[in-house]
KEBA-768562 format. One record per residue (C-alpha): residue in three letters; residue number from 1; y, z, x. Coordinates in Angstrom, 3 decimals, always signed. Layout:
KEBA-768562
REC   type   seq          y          z          x
REC    ALA   NUM          Y          Z          X
...
This chain:
KEBA-768562
REC   type   seq          y          z          x
REC    MET     1     +0.057     -0.110     +0.124
REC    ASN     2     +3.390     -1.061     +1.471
REC    ASP     3     +6.281     +1.664     +1.876
REC    SER     4     +8.433     +0.237     -1.004
REC    SER     5     +5.379     +0.736     -3.461
REC    ILE     6     +4.970     +4.302     -2.136
REC    ILE     7     +8.662     +5.008     -2.729
REC    GLU     8     +8.356     +3.505     -6.249
REC    LEU     9     +5.625     +6.125     -6.879
REC    PHE    10     +7.884     +8.944     -5.815
REC    ILE    11    +10.695     +7.468     -8.144
REC    LYS    12     +8.161     +7.361    -10.869
REC    ARG    13     +7.082    +11.053    -10.024
REC    SER    14     +3.504     +9.869     -9.460
REC    GLU    15     +1.456    +12.433     -7.594
REC    GLN    16     -0.162     +9.488     -6.155
REC    ALA    17     +2.862     +9.015     -3.885
REC    ILE    18     +2.022    +12.182     -2.050
REC    THR    19     -1.695    +10.989     -1.653
REC    MET    20     -0.564     +7.617     -0.397
REC    THR    21     +1.851     +9.039     +1.939
REC    ALA    22     -0.693    +11.366     +3.386
REC    GLU    23     -3.346     +8.655     +3.857
REC    LYS    24     -0.828     +6.178     +5.558
REC    TYR    25     +1.276     +8.440     +7.655
REC    GLY    26     -0.567    +11.893     +7.738
REC    LYS    27     -1.713    +11.324    +11.389
REC    TYR    28     +1.816    +10.257    +12.460
REC    LEU    29     +3.461    +13.392    +11.011
REC    ASN    30     +0.855    +15.694    +12.255
REC    LYS    31     +1.274    +14.362    +15.905
REC    ILE    32     +4.944    +14.889    +15.665
REC    SER    33     +4.652    +18.447    +14.553
REC    TRP    34     +1.804    +19.260    +16.824
REC    ASN    35     +3.918    +18.220    +19.868
REC    ILE    36     +6.407    +20.802    +18.950
REC    LEU    37     +4.322    +23.762    +17.580
REC    HIS    38     +0.730    +23.501    +19.034
REC    ASN    39     -0.626    +25.445    +16.129
REC    HIS    40     -2.775    +23.890    +13.418
REC    GLU    41     -1.899    +25.922    +10.470
REC    ASP    42     +1.909    +25.586    +11.213
REC    VAL    43     +1.438    +21.853    +11.811
REC    GLU    44     -0.361    +21.745     +8.376
REC    GLU    45     +2.499    +23.689     +6.750
REC    CYS    46     +5.189    +21.480     +8.154
REC    VAL    47     +3.395    +18.113     +7.058
REC    ASN    48     +2.954    +19.595     +3.612
REC    ASP    49     +6.435    +20.738     +3.440
REC    THR    50     +7.419    +17.047     +4.560
REC    TYR    51     +5.715    +15.776     +1.502
REC    LEU    52     +7.258    +18.508     -0.695
REC    SER    53    +10.722    +17.520     +0.779
REC    ALA    54    +10.192    +13.882     +0.171
REC    TRP    55     +9.166    +14.520     -3.347
REC    LYS    56    +12.376    +16.515     -4.015
REC    GLN    57    +14.679    +14.044     -2.294
REC    ILE    58    +13.236    +10.741     -3.803
REC    PRO    59    +15.159    +10.085     -5.885
REC    PRO    60    +18.137    +10.247     -5.216
REC    ASP    61    +17.373     +9.102     -1.687
REC    LYS    62    +15.589     +5.691     -1.453
REC    PRO    63    +14.988     +5.237     +2.116
REC    GLU    64    +14.971     +1.649     +3.709
REC    ARG    65    +12.705     +2.907     +6.396
REC    PHE    66    +10.279     +5.187     +5.063
REC    LEU    67     +8.305     +6.076     +8.210
REC    PRO    68    +11.422     +7.279    +10.384
REC    TYR    69    +12.665     +9.127     +7.161
REC    LEU    70     +9.384    +11.147     +7.044
REC    GLY    71     +9.433    +11.422    +10.795
REC    ARG    72    +12.905    +13.001    +10.804
REC    ILE    73    +11.739    +15.531     +8.098
REC    THR    74     +8.749    +16.458     +9.869
REC    ARG    75    +10.593    +16.933    +13.043
REC    ALA    76    +13.407    +18.955    +11.552
REC    LEU    77    +10.853    +21.361     +9.750
REC    SER    78     +8.812    +21.681    +12.899
REC    LEU    79    +11.917    +22.398    +14.932
REC    ASN    80    +12.873    +25.144    +12.454
REC    LYS    81     +9.513    +26.882    +12.641
REC    TYR    82     +9.723    +26.409    +16.482
REC    ASN    83    +13.005    +28.277    +16.526
REC    TYR    84    +11.806    +31.032    +14.252
REC    TYR    85     +9.041    +31.651    +16.589
REC    LYS    86    +10.885    +31.224    +19.746
REC    ALA    87    +12.705    +34.599    +18.739
REC    LYS    88     +9.254    +36.209    +19.078
REC    LYS    89     +7.519    +34.359    +21.845
REC    ARG    90     +7.863    +31.077    +23.992
REC    ASN    91     +6.204    +27.655    +23.586
REC    SER    92     +6.105    +26.689    +27.158
REC    GLN    93     +5.173    +22.978    +26.523
REC    PHE    94     +8.270    +22.408    +24.146
REC    ASP    95    +10.661    +24.356    +26.347
REC    MET    96     +9.713    +22.504    +29.351
REC    VAL    97    +10.556    +19.293    +27.194
REC    LEU    98    +13.963    +20.747    +26.282
REC    SER    99    +14.726    +22.034    +29.722
REC    GLU   100    +14.396    +18.598    +31.204
REC    LEU   101    +17.215    +17.250    +29.120
REC    GLU   102    +19.398    +20.389    +29.608
REC    ASP   103    +21.271    +19.091    +32.546
REC    CYS   104    +22.337    +15.842    +30.733
REC    LEU   105    +23.230    +17.303    +27.366
REC    MET   106    +24.052    +21.031    +27.679
REC    ALA   107    +25.711    +20.893    +30.954
REC    THR   108    +29.091    +22.348    +29.762
REC    GLU   109    +30.577    +24.040    +26.677
REC    THR   110    +32.716    +20.958    +25.997
REC    VAL   111    +29.681    +19.084    +24.533
REC    GLU   112    +29.394    +21.687    +21.800
REC    SER   113    +33.054    +22.234    +21.353
REC    SER   114    +34.506    +18.839    +21.485
REC    LEU   115    +31.917    +16.517    +20.013
REC    ASP   116    +29.941    +16.835    +16.733
REC    ALA   117    +26.179    +15.905    +16.635
REC    MET   118    +27.036    +12.206    +15.331
REC    GLU   119    +29.060    +11.237    +18.036
REC    LEU   120    +26.640    +12.526    +20.879
REC    SER   121    +23.939    +10.853    +18.968
REC    LYS   122    +25.858     +7.606    +18.832
REC    ALA   123    +26.329     +7.837    +22.585
REC    ILE   124    +22.636     +8.398    +23.315
REC    ASN   125    +21.515     +5.666    +20.911
REC    THR   126    +24.012     +3.263    +22.791
REC    PHE   127    +22.630     +4.419    +26.127
REC    LEU   128    +19.091     +3.797    +24.999
REC    LYS   129    +19.779     +0.177    +23.955
REC    SER   130    +21.296     -0.460    +27.477
REC    ILE   131    +18.010     +0.546    +29.433
REC    LYS   132    +14.655     -1.273    +29.648
REC    LYS   133    +12.510     -1.353    +26.711
REC    GLU   134     +9.655     +0.351    +28.708
REC    HIS   135    +11.984     +3.185    +30.000
REC    ARG   136    +13.294     +3.647    +26.511
REC    ILE   137     +9.741     +3.910    +24.984
REC    ILE   138     +8.856     +6.558    +27.507
REC    PHE   139    +12.067     +8.408    +27.051
REC    VAL   140    +11.774     +8.514    +23.149
REC    ARG   141     +7.939     +9.379    +23.396
REC    ARG   142     +8.894    +12.433    +25.439
REC    TYR   143    +12.102    +13.548    +23.942
REC    TRP   144    +11.815    +12.628    +20.303
REC    TYR   145     +7.872    +12.905    +19.815
REC    SER   146     +7.428    +15.500    +22.628
REC    ASP   147     +4.443    +13.843    +23.932
REC    SER   148     +2.996    +15.194    +27.146
REC    ILE   149     +3.387    +13.344    +30.542
REC    LYS   150     -0.502    +12.875    +30.308
REC    ASP   151     -0.384    +11.285    +26.957
REC    ILE   152     +2.420     +8.966    +27.700
REC    ALA   153     +0.774     +7.646    +30.931
REC    LYS   154     -2.299     +6.979    +28.988
REC    ILE   155     -0.534     +5.376    +26.037
REC    ARG   156     +1.535     +3.188    +28.424
REC    GLN   157     -1.315     +2.557    +30.716
REC    THR   158     +0.485     +3.935    +33.948
REC    SER   159     +0.281     +6.943    +36.228
REC    GLU   160     +1.549    +10.215    +35.404
REC    SER   161     +3.850    +10.204    +38.646
REC    ASN   162     +5.345     +6.867    +37.320
REC    VAL   163     +6.282     +8.364    +34.000
REC    LYS   164     +7.768    +11.402    +35.771
REC    SER   165     +9.627     +9.038    +37.950
REC    ILE   166    +11.047     +6.927    +35.059
REC    LEU   167    +12.067    +10.025    +33.095
REC    PHE   168    +13.764    +11.497    +36.069
REC    ARG   169    +15.785     +8.126    +36.673
REC    VAL   170    +16.555     +7.836    +32.969
REC    ARG   171    +17.852    +11.238    +32.723
REC    LYS   172    +20.182    +10.606    +35.618
REC    LYS   173    +21.412     +7.603    +34.117
REC    LEU   174    +22.014     +9.110    +30.964
REC    GLU   175    +24.001    +11.978    +32.422
REC    SER   176    +26.071     +9.482    +34.462
REC    TYR   177    +26.520     +7.362    +31.278
REC    LEU   178    +27.690    +10.525    +29.365
REC    ILE   179    +30.083    +11.433    +31.916
REC    LYS   180    +31.401     +7.921    +32.239
REC    GLU   181    +31.836     +7.870    +28.460
REC    GLY   182    +33.574    +11.385    +28.550
REC    VAL   183    +31.046    +13.144    +26.592
REC    LEU   184    +30.267    +15.443    +29.538
REC    ASP   185    +32.431    +16.737    +32.281
REC    GLU   186    +31.399    +16.053    +35.841
REC    GLN   187    +29.965    +19.055    +37.530
């Protein structure tokens, strides 16, 4: 069943919408949540909450790109749960992913005080469009989907050291780009 047909089921309030969504995108949503939470019960809860959220939001929402729409919901719910648990304990895998980007995005207070999230997002998206497709894919797999270096290397059929090297170079280029664009101050 195609996405527009599934969205129509949501609009008609057919429970089959959730069944079809789970069949088509359940594995994808589970992977996003797992990469952040690493806990089966929490992942299941976040994915189920994604379906509930889509149920509540469609209509009035009518997403043009259903998969990224669901992915954003799952990621947001998973990050919220992660932040809740972070107060109690640390998730070293996801903390490591965040710390890799820390130098580029959180180097100074001016990022938070002078730019809202939309402007920063626009700058990052513009940067990502300017780099090689392979590098963009690796960057997004690591920092959006929170895939491990090992998983990325396997998916992209390259070595882990090559993935690490690409990520390092892209982070440095991103930092330079954000400084050049005035989003970050030079350190």
